[in-house]
C-alpha angles and dihedrals in degrees: 000000000000118000112281122236098203119207102158141002121221121197132197105222115216109066093005105059099014131025094245102118092090091047091054093046090052091047090051090051091052092048095048092046088057099040107030108021093154092057100035101123094044093048093048091052090049092048091051090058094045100044107132096047122095117284090231089058090047092052092048092048092048089056093045102040104028107023091032093218139104112253113252117250109286093010096114090047090052094049091049093050092051092046093051089050090055097049114020103086091042091053090051090059099036116123121255118254109267109273095013099114093043092050095046092048092050101041108035091083092047102045136018109259124200139177123225113183140158090229112109106272098237091049092045092050091049093052093047091051092047090050089051091236098120096096091063096059130073088207142341124225127192139163143338088048109078115240095242090057091045090055091052090047091052092050089052092048093049091042098235141110117274087244088067092063129080122211119199116197142152105217134064088244087063091053090048091052091051092048091049091053095042092244124144111247134216118193120219101209126221107065099074132005095226091077090066084084093063116111094226117041142149133196091218141337094280085080098045102088092052092047092051090051091052092048090052088058 
């Protein structure tokens, strides 16, 4: 690829900054075992492909595309409440991705850093404050704003072209958002095998600084 002129770095959160992707997968499995036992395998396969979009959208799509019914009034809210109960405390205590703290400490004074996540924005901000990570980020964006729109908003805020951002994510939907916004993408491997195909990838954040240096040419 052409040399990268880097103006800001945007991180997905779960599975990129903290090791919470597995916690969330396990929580989804528990929820789906309780709520949809007759469709468990199909729903888990679906959820694997749609990780990175909002859980409310996932619940609505499960009803529409797998159960072939419209969710009853209040059903999505109930599913979301149960899911949060299964995962929230565990996410608050999940370890950071290897190299995350060192990278954030070193780079937040050099380059604007942002978070773009499918987690509801108030919940995401609360977790980041509780984890004492807020000082590292210029701003934090969560749902309901789609990630592709967030990336364009960040470019406007920084005053740069979208091609001067980097987005780091761990699901195909993150890569799709980056492509839709015209933002170079780095895959953090481990959540889903498909991202092994990405041109730029890291196993964790210990490798990120060197990769960014190579991309800058």
